[in-house]
C-alpha positions in Angstrom: 58.3 21.9 19.3 58.2 21.7 15.6 55.4 23.3 13.6 54.0 20.0 12.4 54.0 18.7 16.0 52.2 21.9 17.1 49.7 21.5 14.3 49.0 17.8 15.3 48.6 18.8 19.0 46.2 21.7 18.2 44.0 19.5 15.9 43.9 16.8 18.6 42.9 19.3 21.3 40.2 20.7 19.1 38.6 17.2 18.9 37.9 17.3 22.7 34.6 18.4 24.1 35.4 20.6 27.1 38.0 22.8 28.8 38.7 20.2 31.5 39.4 17.6 28.8 41.8 20.0 27.0 43.6 20.9 30.2 44.1 17.3 31.1 45.4 16.5 27.6 47.8 19.4 27.8 49.0 18.3 31.3 49.7 14.8 29.8 51.6 16.2 26.8 55.1 14.8 26.3 56.5 18.3 25.9 57.4 19.1 29.5 57.1 22.8 29.0 53.5 22.5 27.8 52.6 20.0 30.5 54.1 22.2 33.2 52.3 25.3 31.9 49.0 23.4 31.9 49.6 22.0 35.4 50.3 25.5 36.6 46.7 26.5 35.6 45.0 23.8 37.6 42.3 25.2 39.9 42.4 28.7 38.3 39.2 28.5 36.3 35.8 29.6 37.6 32.3 29.4 36.1 29.9 32.4 36.4 26.5 33.1 35.0 26.4 36.5 33.4 23.7 37.8 31.1 22.2 34.3 31.0 25.5 32.8 29.7 27.7 30.3 31.6 31.1 32.0 31.2 34.5 30.4 31.9 37.0 32.8 33.6 40.7 32.4 34.4 41.2 33.8 37.9 44.6 34.7 39.1 46.2 36.7 41.9 48.4 39.6 40.9 50.0 42.5 42.7 48.2 45.9 42.2 49.9 49.3 42.1 49.8 49.4 45.9 51.7 46.1 46.2 48.6 44.2 47.5 47.5 40.9 46.1 44.3 41.3 44.0 42.2 38.8 42.2 41.9 39.3 38.5 39.4 37.4 36.3 39.8 37.1 32.5 36.8 35.9 30.4 38.1 33.0 28.2 34.9 31.6 26.6 31.3 30.5 27.3 30.3 26.9 28.1 29.4 25.3 24.8 31.8 27.5 22.7 34.3 25.6 20.5 37.3 24.6 22.6 39.6 26.2 20.1 38.9 29.4 22.0 40.5 27.9 25.1 43.3 26.3 23.1 44.1 29.7 21.5 44.0 31.4 24.9 46.3 28.8 26.4 49.0 29.1 23.8 48.8 32.9 23.7 48.8 33.3 27.5 51.6 30.8 28.2 53.7 30.9 25.0 52.8 34.2 23.2 51.4 32.3 20.2 48.9 34.5 18.4 45.3 33.2 18.2 45.4 33.5 14.4 48.4 31.1 14.3 46.6 28.6 16.6 43.4 28.7 14.4 45.6 28.3 11.3 47.3 25.2 12.8 43.8 23.8 13.4 42.9 24.5 9.7 40.4 27.1 10.7 39.8 30.8 10.0 40.3 33.2 12.9 37.8 36.0 13.3 38.4 38.9 15.6 35.8 38.9 18.4 33.1 41.5 17.9 32.8 44.2 20.6 29.5 44.4 22.4 
């Protein structure tokens, strides 16, 4: 995918309102690599209320050091956060594109998350 195509895609995704909408748009993308990557994530997201926040987690099964399947949960974003967080996570997790580059493609400034 050319950089200008990537930029156009990221900007279009950032116009959407929710993670399900972004995921559906990614699955419908004409670039089969992106569409297949998005399709592979279907059903892997969970919502959990923690500290009064509705958090979106990516849940996957991975082998632990003992060779057993173990469930891992990665916090992606909160419900109501800007979907660019999910878009950046998707491109980093699936294609090793840095969050800074995704934000830049969207015409936004990336700020490192603050530690709590």
